[in-house]
C-alpha positions as CSV (number, residue, x, y, z in Angstrom):
1,M,-30.9,-24.7,10.1
2,N,-32.9,-21.6,9.1
3,R,-33.0,-20.0,5.7
4,K,-30.6,-17.2,6.6
5,N,-27.9,-19.7,7.6
6,T,-28.6,-21.7,4.4
7,N,-28.0,-18.6,2.3
8,W,-24.8,-17.8,4.2
9,L,-23.6,-21.4,3.7
10,I,-24.1,-21.2,-0.1
11,T,-22.3,-17.8,-0.1
12,I,-19.3,-19.2,1.8
13,I,-19.0,-22.3,-0.4
14,A,-19.1,-20.0,-3.5
15,L,-16.4,-17.7,-2.1
16,L,-14.2,-20.7,-1.2
17,A,-14.6,-22.2,-4.6
18,V,-13.6,-18.9,-6.3
19,S,-10.7,-18.4,-3.8
20,I,-9.4,-22.0,-4.5
21,W,-9.5,-21.2,-8.2
22,V,-7.5,-18.1,-7.7
23,D,-5.0,-19.7,-5.2
24,F,-4.0,-22.4,-7.7
25,S,-3.9,-20.2,-10.8
26,R,-1.4,-17.9,-12.3
27,Q,-3.7,-16.3,-14.8
28,I,-7.5,-16.1,-14.4
29,S,-9.9,-15.2,-17.2
30,I,-13.7,-15.2,-17.7
31,P,-14.8,-15.7,-21.3
32,N,-17.1,-13.2,-22.9
33,P,-19.8,-15.1,-24.9
34,F,-20.9,-11.9,-26.7
35,D,-17.4,-11.0,-28.0
36,V,-16.9,-12.4,-31.6
37,Y,-13.1,-11.8,-31.3
38,G,-12.7,-14.1,-28.3
39,D,-11.6,-11.4,-25.9
40,P,-12.3,-12.4,-22.3
41,L,-14.7,-10.5,-20.2
42,F,-12.2,-10.4,-17.4
43,S,-8.5,-11.4,-17.3
44,R,-5.9,-11.0,-14.6
45,N,-2.5,-12.2,-13.7
46,V,-2.6,-13.6,-10.2
47,E,0.9,-14.9,-9.7
48,T,2.1,-14.5,-6.1
49,K,4.2,-11.3,-6.0
50,L,7.3,-11.5,-3.7
51,G,9.1,-8.5,-2.3
52,L,12.7,-7.5,-2.5
53,D,13.8,-9.4,0.6
54,L,12.3,-12.7,-0.7
55,R,13.1,-12.5,-4.4
56,G,16.2,-10.3,-4.6
57,G,16.6,-7.3,-6.9
58,L,17.6,-3.7,-6.7
59,Q,17.1,-1.1,-4.0
60,T,17.8,2.6,-4.8
61,L,17.7,5.8,-2.9
62,L,16.9,8.9,-4.9
63,E,17.3,12.5,-3.9
64,A,16.2,15.8,-5.3
65,D,19.1,17.3,-7.3
66,L,18.6,20.8,-6.1
67,P,20.6,23.0,-3.7
68,E,20.3,22.4,0.0
69,G,17.6,24.6,1.4
70,S,15.5,24.7,-1.8
71,T,11.8,24.3,-1.0
72,I,10.1,21.3,-2.7
73,A,6.4,21.0,-2.7
74,S,5.2,17.7,-1.4
75,G,2.9,17.4,-4.4
76,D,5.8,17.8,-6.8
77,L,7.8,15.1,-5.1
78,E,4.8,12.7,-5.2
79,T,4.4,13.5,-8.9
80,T,8.0,12.7,-9.5
81,R,7.6,9.4,-7.8
82,Q,4.6,8.5,-10.0
83,I,6.5,9.4,-13.2
84,L,9.6,7.4,-12.2
85,E,7.4,4.4,-11.5
86,K,5.7,4.7,-14.9
87,R,9.1,5.0,-16.5
88,A,10.4,1.9,-14.8
89,N,7.2,0.0,-15.8
90,A,7.9,1.0,-19.4
91,L,11.3,-0.8,-19.1
92,G,9.4,-4.0,-18.2
93,V,10.2,-3.9,-14.5
94,S,7.3,-5.2,-12.5
95,E,6.2,-5.3,-8.9
96,I,7.9,-1.9,-8.3
97,Q,7.8,-0.3,-4.9
98,M,8.4,3.4,-4.8
99,Q,7.6,5.8,-1.9
100,T,8.6,9.2,-0.8
101,A,10.8,9.4,2.3
102,G,10.8,12.8,3.9
103,D,10.6,15.9,1.7
104,R,13.6,15.3,-0.6
105,R,14.0,11.5,-1.1
106,I,12.4,8.6,-2.8
107,V,13.0,4.9,-2.0
108,A,12.7,2.6,-4.9
109,E,12.7,-1.2,-4.9
110,F,12.8,-3.5,-8.0
111,P,12.3,-7.2,-7.1
112,G,13.6,-9.8,-9.4
113,I,15.3,-7.6,-12.0
114,S,18.2,-8.9,-14.1
115,N,19.5,-5.6,-15.5
116,P,20.1,-3.3,-12.5
117,E,22.5,-1.1,-14.5
118,D,19.9,-0.2,-17.1
119,V,17.3,0.6,-14.4
120,V,19.8,2.9,-12.5
121,A,20.7,4.6,-15.8
122,S,17.0,5.2,-16.6
123,L,16.4,6.7,-13.1
124,Q,19.4,9.0,-13.4
125,Q,18.0,10.5,-16.6
126,T,15.8,13.1,-15.1
127,G,13.7,13.6,-18.2
128,L,13.7,17.4,-17.5
129,L,12.0,19.3,-20.3
130,E,12.8,23.0,-20.4
131,F,11.6,25.9,-22.6
132,V,14.6,28.1,-22.8
133,D,15.0,31.7,-23.9
134,T,18.1,31.8,-26.1
135,G,17.4,35.2,-27.6
136,D,18.7,35.5,-31.2
137,F,20.9,32.4,-30.8
138,R,19.7,29.2,-32.4
139,P,21.6,26.1,-31.1
140,E,21.9,23.0,-33.1
141,E,19.8,20.0,-32.5
142,G,21.5,17.5,-30.2
143,S,23.9,20.1,-28.7
144,I,24.1,20.7,-24.9
145,I,23.4,24.1,-23.5
146,Q,23.6,25.5,-20.0
147,T,20.4,26.8,-18.3
148,D,19.8,28.5,-15.0
149,Y,17.1,26.1,-13.8
150,A,19.3,23.6,-12.0
151,A,21.0,26.4,-10.1
152,G,17.6,27.7,-9.0
153,S,18.4,31.2,-10.4
154,A,15.8,33.5,-11.7
155,S,18.2,36.1,-13.0
156,A,18.8,37.1,-16.6
157,P,21.2,35.1,-18.8
158,T,24.8,35.4,-17.7
159,A,28.1,34.0,-18.8
160,T,30.3,31.4,-17.1
161,P,33.6,29.8,-18.1
162,A,33.4,26.7,-20.3
163,P,34.4,23.4,-18.7
164,D,37.9,23.6,-20.4
165,G,38.3,27.3,-19.4
166,S,38.8,28.4,-23.0
167,Q,36.0,30.8,-23.4
168,P,32.8,31.9,-21.6
169,Q,29.7,29.7,-22.1
170,A,26.3,31.3,-22.1
171,V,23.8,30.4,-19.5
172,Y,20.3,30.7,-20.8
173,H,17.1,31.4,-18.8
174,T,14.5,28.7,-18.4
175,I,11.0,30.1,-19.0
176,M,9.1,27.0,-18.2
177,T,9.6,23.3,-17.4
178,G,7.8,20.1,-18.3
179,K,5.7,20.1,-15.1
180,E,3.3,22.5,-16.9
181,L,2.5,19.9,-19.5
182,V,-1.0,18.4,-19.4
183,T,-1.2,16.2,-22.5
184,I,1.3,14.9,-25.1
185,G,0.4,13.7,-28.5
186,I,1.8,12.9,-32.0
187,S,0.7,14.5,-35.3
188,T,1.8,14.5,-38.9
189,A,2.4,17.7,-40.9
190,S,-0.1,17.6,-43.9
191,I,2.5,18.9,-46.5
192,S,5.9,17.6,-45.4
193,G,4.7,14.5,-43.7
194,N,7.1,15.1,-40.8
195,Y,6.1,14.0,-37.3
196,N,5.5,16.6,-34.6
197,I,4.8,16.5,-30.9
198,D,1.7,18.4,-29.7
199,F,1.2,19.5,-26.2
200,T,-1.2,21.4,-24.0
201,L,-0.4,23.4,-20.9
202,T,-1.8,24.0,-17.4
203,T,-3.5,27.4,-16.7
204,E,-0.3,28.7,-15.2
205,G,1.8,27.4,-18.1
206,T,-0.6,29.0,-20.6
207,K,0.0,32.4,-19.0
208,I,3.8,32.0,-18.8
209,F,4.0,30.8,-22.4
210,G,1.6,33.4,-23.7
211,D,3.4,36.3,-21.9
212,H,6.8,35.2,-23.1
213,T,5.8,34.6,-26.8
214,A,4.0,37.9,-26.9
215,A,7.1,39.8,-25.7
216,N,9.7,37.9,-27.8
217,I,8.3,37.7,-31.3
218,N,11.0,36.7,-33.9
219,K,13.2,35.4,-31.1
220,V,14.3,31.8,-30.6
221,L,12.6,29.6,-28.0
222,T,14.8,26.5,-27.5
223,I,13.3,23.3,-26.2
224,T,15.7,21.0,-24.3
225,L,15.5,17.6,-22.7
226,D,18.1,17.1,-20.0
227,K,19.9,20.1,-21.3
228,Q,20.1,18.6,-24.8
229,V,18.5,20.6,-27.6
230,I,15.6,18.8,-29.3
231,S,14.1,21.8,-31.1
232,A,14.8,25.5,-31.5
233,P,11.9,27.2,-33.3
234,S,11.4,30.9,-33.9
235,I,8.5,32.7,-32.2
236,N,6.2,33.9,-35.0
237,G,3.5,35.2,-32.8
238,A,1.9,35.2,-29.4
239,I,0.7,31.7,-28.4
240,T,-2.0,32.2,-25.8
241,S,-4.2,29.2,-26.4
242,G,-2.2,26.9,-24.1
243,Q,-1.4,24.6,-27.0
244,G,2.0,24.2,-28.7
245,Q,4.0,22.0,-31.0
246,I,7.6,20.6,-30.9
247,T,8.9,20.3,-34.4
248,G,12.2,18.7,-35.5
249,S,13.7,15.9,-37.6
250,F,11.5,13.2,-36.0
251,T,10.7,9.8,-37.4
252,A,7.7,7.9,-36.3
253,D,9.7,5.9,-33.8
254,S,11.7,8.8,-32.4
255,A,8.5,11.0,-32.1
256,N,6.7,8.2,-30.2
257,A,9.8,7.6,-28.0
258,L,10.1,11.3,-27.2
259,A,6.4,11.6,-26.5
260,A,6.6,8.7,-24.1
261,Q,9.6,10.2,-22.4
262,L,7.9,13.5,-22.0
263,K,4.7,11.9,-20.8
264,Y,6.3,9.7,-18.3
265,G,9.6,11.5,-17.8
266,S,9.0,15.2,-17.4
267,L,9.9,15.4,-13.7
268,P,8.8,18.4,-11.6
269,V,11.9,17.8,-9.5
270,P,15.3,16.7,-10.9
271,I,16.7,13.7,-9.1
272,K,20.0,11.9,-8.6
273,V,20.8,8.4,-7.4
274,V,22.3,8.7,-3.9
275,E,22.7,5.0,-3.2
276,S,22.0,1.8,-5.1
277,R,22.5,-1.8,-3.9
278,T,21.7,-5.3,-5.3
279,V,20.0,-7.7,-2.9
280,G,20.6,-11.4,-3.5
281,A,17.8,-13.9,-3.6
282,T,19.5,-16.7,-1.7
283,L,18.6,-15.3,1.7
284,G,15.1,-14.6,0.5
285,E,14.6,-18.2,-0.6
286,E,15.9,-19.5,2.8
287,S,13.6,-17.1,4.6
288,V,10.6,-18.2,2.7
289,R,11.4,-21.9,3.4
290,K,11.8,-21.2,7.1
291,S,8.7,-19.0,7.3
292,L,6.6,-21.8,5.7
293,V,8.0,-24.4,8.1
294,A,7.4,-22.1,11.1
295,G,3.9,-21.2,9.9
296,S,3.0,-24.9,9.2
297,I,4.2,-25.9,12.7
298,G,2.3,-23.1,14.4
299,L,-0.8,-23.9,12.4
300,A,-0.6,-27.6,13.3
301,V,-0.1,-26.8,17.0
302,V,-3.1,-24.5,17.0
303,I,-5.3,-27.0,15.3
304,L,-4.2,-29.8,17.7
305,F,-5.0,-27.5,20.7
306,M,-8.4,-26.6,19.3
307,L,-9.3,-30.3,18.6
308,L,-8.1,-31.5,22.0
309,Y,-9.7,-28.8,24.1
310,Y,-12.9,-27.9,22.3
311,R,-13.5,-31.2,20.5
312,L,-16.3,-30.9,17.9
313,P,-16.4,-27.0,18.0
314,G,-12.6,-27.2,17.6
315,F,-13.0,-29.2,14.5
316,I,-15.4,-26.6,13.1
317,A,-12.9,-23.8,14.1
318,T,-10.2,-25.7,12.1
319,L,-12.5,-25.7,9.1
320,A,-13.0,-21.9,9.6
321,L,-9.2,-21.4,9.9
322,I,-8.6,-23.3,6.7
323,S,-11.3,-21.1,5.1
324,Y,-9.5,-18.1,6.4
325,A,-6.2,-19.1,4.9
326,I,-7.8,-19.8,1.5
327,L,-9.6,-16.5,1.4
328,S,-6.6,-14.5,2.6
329,L,-4.2,-16.0,-0.1
330,A,-6.8,-15.3,-2.8
331,L,-7.2,-11.7,-1.7
332,F,-3.5,-11.1,-1.6
333,K,-3.2,-12.4,-5.2
334,L,-6.1,-10.4,-6.5
335,I,-5.3,-6.9,-5.0
336,P,-2.2,-7.8,-5.4
337,I,-0.2,-7.6,-2.2
338,V,3.6,-7.8,-2.7
339,L,4.6,-10.2,0.1
340,T,7.7,-9.4,2.1
341,L,9.1,-11.3,5.1
342,P,7.5,-8.9,7.6
343,G,4.3,-9.2,5.5
344,I,4.3,-12.9,6.0
345,A,4.9,-12.4,9.7
346,G,1.8,-10.1,9.8
347,F,-0.3,-12.8,8.0
348,I,0.9,-15.5,10.5
349,L,0.1,-13.1,13.4
350,S,-3.4,-12.6,12.0
351,I,-4.0,-16.3,12.2
352,G,-3.6,-16.0,16.0
353,M,-6.2,-13.2,15.9
354,A,-8.6,-15.5,14.1
355,V,-8.1,-18.3,16.6
356,D,-8.5,-15.9,19.5
357,A,-12.0,-14.9,18.2
358,N,-13.0,-18.6,18.0
359,I,-11.8,-19.2,21.6
360,L,-13.9,-16.4,22.9
361,I,-16.9,-17.7,21.1
362,F,-16.4,-21.3,22.3
363,E,-15.8,-20.4,25.9
364,R,-19.1,-18.5,25.9
365,L,-20.7,-21.4,24.1
366,K,-19.6,-23.8,26.9
367,E,-20.9,-21.4,29.6
368,E,-24.3,-21.4,27.9
369,L,-24.4,-25.1,27.6
370,R,-23.5,-25.5,31.2
371,A,-26.4,-23.2,32.0
372,G,-28.8,-25.6,30.4
373,R,-29.3,-23.9,27.0
374,N,-29.8,-26.0,23.9
375,L,-27.2,-25.8,21.2
376,R,-29.1,-23.4,18.9
377,Q,-29.5,-20.9,21.8
378,A,-26.0,-21.5,23.1
379,I,-24.5,-20.7,19.7
380,D,-26.4,-17.4,19.3
381,L,-25.9,-16.3,22.9
382,G,-22.3,-17.4,22.9
383,W,-21.5,-15.4,19.8
384,S,-23.5,-12.2,20.9
385,R,-21.8,-12.1,24.3
386,A,-18.3,-12.7,22.8
387,W,-18.7,-10.1,20.1
388,P,-17.9,-7.0,22.2
389,S,-14.5,-8.5,23.2
390,I,-13.8,-9.5,19.6
391,R,-14.8,-6.1,18.3
392,D,-12.6,-4.2,20.7
393,S,-9.5,-6.3,20.4
394,N,-9.6,-6.3,16.6
395,T,-10.4,-2.5,16.5
396,S,-7.3,-1.8,18.6
397,T,-5.2,-3.9,16.2
398,L,-6.5,-2.1,13.2
399,I,-5.7,1.3,14.7
400,T,-2.2,0.0,15.3
401,C,-2.0,-1.1,11.7
402,V,-3.0,2.4,10.5
403,I,-0.3,4.0,12.7
404,L,2.3,1.6,11.4
405,Y,1.3,2.2,7.8
406,I,1.5,6.0,8.2
407,F,4.9,5.6,9.8
408,G,6.2,3.3,7.0
409,N,4.8,5.6,4.3
410,S,6.3,8.7,5.8
411,F,9.8,7.3,6.3
412,G,10.1,5.0,3.3
413,A,10.0,1.8,5.5
414,S,8.4,-0.5,3.0
415,M,8.7,-3.5,5.3
416,V,6.8,-1.8,8.0
417,K,4.1,-1.0,5.5
418,G,4.0,-4.6,4.3
419,F,3.6,-5.9,7.8
420,S,0.7,-3.4,8.6
421,V,-1.1,-4.1,5.3
422,T,-1.1,-7.9,5.6
423,L,-2.0,-7.8,9.3
424,A,-4.9,-5.4,8.7
425,L,-6.2,-7.5,5.8
426,G,-5.8,-10.6,7.9
427,V,-7.7,-9.1,10.8
428,G,-10.5,-8.1,8.5
429,I,-10.8,-11.6,7.0
430,S,-10.5,-13.1,10.5
431,L,-13.5,-11.0,11.6
432,F,-15.5,-12.4,8.7
433,T,-14.6,-16.0,9.4
434,A,-15.4,-15.6,13.2
435,I,-18.6,-13.7,12.7
436,I,-20.0,-15.4,9.6
437,V,-18.1,-18.6,8.8
438,T,-17.7,-20.1,12.2
439,R,-21.2,-19.3,13.2
440,T,-22.7,-20.7,10.0
441,F,-20.7,-23.9,10.3
442,L,-21.7,-24.3,13.9
443,H,-25.4,-24.1,13.0
444,T,-25.0,-26.3,10.0
445,L,-23.3,-29.2,11.9
446,L,-24.7,-28.8,15.4
447,D,-28.3,-27.7,15.3
448,N,-29.6,-31.3,15.2
449,L,-27.3,-32.5,18.0
450,K,-28.1,-32.6,21.7
451,S,-25.1,-31.6,23.8
452,V,-26.4,-33.5,26.8
453,E,-26.2,-36.7,24.9
454,H,-22.6,-36.1,23.8
455,P,-20.9,-33.9,26.4
456,R,-17.4,-35.1,25.5
457,W,-17.8,-33.8,22.0
458,F,-18.0,-30.3,23.4
459,G,-15.3,-30.6,26.1
460,L,-17.9,-30.7,28.9
461,E,-17.7,-32.8,32.0
462,E,-20.1,-35.7,32.1
C-alpha cells in the first residue's frame, strides 16, 4: 500500500473515531487548556432531533392579518417568520420548524411541546409596534386605542362608533411601525434613575420620523404595542438623527421584557392563527420502531447479498457501508438535521445508492481480474471505469433533491424538505465512501493477495 492510501486510511479511521464519539453522545465538549475559568473550547448538544411526526407536538398555520388583496413583500413575510421563530425560542420551545407557504402564510411546527396553549397565545400576539399621531390627545398608559394601520388606510384620522355604540371612537393615524427599528437597547436616566428603551431607525424610518416630528412640535406622539399604549410623549423638537427613546413607568424587568418583545416581536406583517392542531406521539413512536426494523432487515439482506456474491470485496463493501452509517448519523446530529419519517426514508434510500456504487466498482473489478490484471491494477482500473456511471447517477439524484427542496420550501411541505435533505446528504456521504473509503479498504486488504490463488474469494470461476 502506497503512502497516499496510508494517509487516507489514517484520515478515515480518525473520522470514524470522531463520528462514533458523536453518535453515542448527547453533549460533546472540547476542554480549553488556556481558559482559567474552565470554559470549554467547543461545546455542542448533539441529541438526535425528531420531527413532529415522530415526536408529537403542535402544528400551526398562520396567515397575514391584512385585507384580501393587500400586497405583502416576500421579504416582510420572511422577516416575520424569523421573528416568530425567535419569539418561540425565547419561550423555550426547541427544534422549531417554520417556513413560508405562498405569499400570505407561514407553517409552524413545534415538536415535543407540553404547553400548546401558551405557544398559540404567543403567536397570536403580533407584537405590532406603532408610532401613532394622536394630535393634542394624550392617552393613558395601558389604554387601547384604534389606529388605521390594520385597515390599511392612509387617510387622516376619522371617527367610528365605539364597540357598544354609545359614542364615536377616534381612529388615529399610524406614522410608522416597528419594522423600521434597527436596534433596541436599555438605558437608565441619570437623574431619575428610570429605565428607558432606546432605539435606532432605518434610513426610511429616519426620514419619516424626522419629517413628522418637525411638523408636529408640541403635539403628542403615542407609542403602542398591539394597540395598547406604552408611552405618549410630547414632541419637543425635530428628531432627525434616526435615534429615539421610549419613556414610561418601566422597572428593570419590564424594560427588558419590552425590549425583548420589540426586538423579537415587531412584526412587519400582522398575523393570525388560522389553524392549530396537536399531533400525538404514539403514532410517531410506532413509526420509528417499524422504520428501524425495516431498515435493519434491508441492511441485513444487502450485506448478505454482497457477501454471497462478491465474497471478500463484499466484506469490504460491508465495512464501507457501516462506515457510511456511522458518518451519516454523526453529520445529522452535528448540523443538526430534524429527522422526520420521510427523512428516515430518504436516509434508507441513500443506503441503496451507496451499495449501487460498490456494485459498479466490483463488477468492473471482476472484469479486470478476468482480463488478467493483478489486484492493484484491477482496483484502480475498476474504480476509474465505474466512476462516470457513479457520477452521473448521483448527480441526477442530487438534482432531484434540489427540485424537491425548492418545492417543499415554496409550499410549506416540511416532510418533502426533510426527505430531500437527508437523501442529498446521504448521496454525498455515499460518494465519499465509494470513492475514498471502499477504494482505500480494497488497497489495504487486497494489495498483497493474488486473486489467481484465491478465485473463490472474489466470486470468480476457478
